matplotlib code that plots the C-alpha trace (Angstrom):
import matplotlib.pyplot as plt

x = [263.9, 262.9, 261.9, 263.3, 262.6, 265.1, 264.3, 263.8, 261.3, 263.4, 263.1, 266.1, 265.8, 268.2, 268.5, 267.5, 270.9, 272.6, 270.1, 270.8, 274.6, 276.1, 277.8, 281.1, 281.1, 281.3, 282.8, 286.3, 288.6, 290.4, 288.3, 290.0, 289.0, 290.1, 289.8, 288.6, 292.2, 293.3, 294.7, 292.9, 296.2, 296.3, 292.6, 293.1, 296.0, 293.8, 291.0, 293.4, 295.6, 292.7, 290.4, 287.5, 284.9, 283.9, 285.4, 284.1, 285.3, 286.1, 287.2, 290.6, 288.6, 287.1, 283.5, 282.0, 281.3, 280.2, 281.2, 283.4, 283.1, 285.4, 282.8, 282.9, 286.7, 286.5, 283.9, 286.1, 289.1, 287.1, 285.8, 289.4, 290.4]
y = [-50.8, -47.4, -46.4, -43.1, -41.5, -39.3, -36.3, -38.7, -40.8, -43.9, -45.9, -46.8, -49.2, -48.2, -50.1, -48.1, -48.6, -46.8, -43.9, -43.5, -43.5, -40.1, -37.9, -38.3, -42.0, -41.1, -37.6, -36.7, -35.4, -33.3, -30.7, -29.1, -25.6, -22.5, -18.8, -16.1, -15.3, -18.8, -18.6, -20.8, -22.7, -23.7, -24.6, -26.8, -28.6, -29.2, -30.6, -32.9, -34.0, -34.7, -36.1, -34.0, -31.9, -29.2, -27.2, -24.8, -21.2, -19.7, -16.5, -16.3, -16.8, -20.0, -18.7, -20.4, -18.0, -20.6, -23.6, -23.7, -26.7, -28.1, -27.0, -23.4, -23.4, -24.8, -22.2, -19.4, -20.6, -20.8, -17.3, -16.0, -17.4]
z = [176.6, 175.4, 171.9, 170.6, 167.3, 165.5, 163.3, 160.3, 162.2, 162.0, 165.2, 167.5, 170.3, 173.1, 176.3, 179.4, 181.1, 178.2, 178.4, 182.1, 181.8, 183.0, 180.4, 182.3, 181.2, 177.5, 177.3, 176.1, 178.8, 179.4, 177.4, 174.4, 173.5, 171.5, 172.1, 169.7, 169.0, 167.9, 164.3, 161.7, 161.1, 164.8, 164.7, 161.7, 163.5, 166.6, 164.5, 162.6, 165.5, 167.8, 165.1, 166.3, 164.4, 166.8, 169.6, 172.2, 171.8, 175.2, 176.8, 178.6, 181.8, 180.4, 179.7, 176.7, 173.8, 171.2, 169.1, 166.0, 163.6, 161.0, 158.5, 159.8, 159.4, 155.8, 154.9, 156.3, 154.4, 151.2, 151.7, 152.1, 148.7]

ax = plt.figure().add_subplot(projection="3d")
ax.plot(x, y, z, "-o")
ax.set_aspect("equal")
plt.show()
C-alpha cells in the first residue's frame, strides 16, 4: 500500500496495483473533442449528452490547443447576457 496526500493534507490509502494501472484501463474512448470554431450551443449539447465536464480543444489536424470546461462555457454565456 502507498500513502498519498492530496492538496488538503487528508490521507488516502490506495493499493499499489491501482496506482500501477495504465491510463488506458480507465480512460474514456473514443476521445471526444471540439475545435475553436465549435458553437457554444453544440458544446453545451456535447457536455450534456456525454455527461462530461471538460473537453480538449483541437485544431483541424488534431493538435491540442487547450481545454474547455463546463464552467468556462457557463461563464462565457453569463458574460454574453
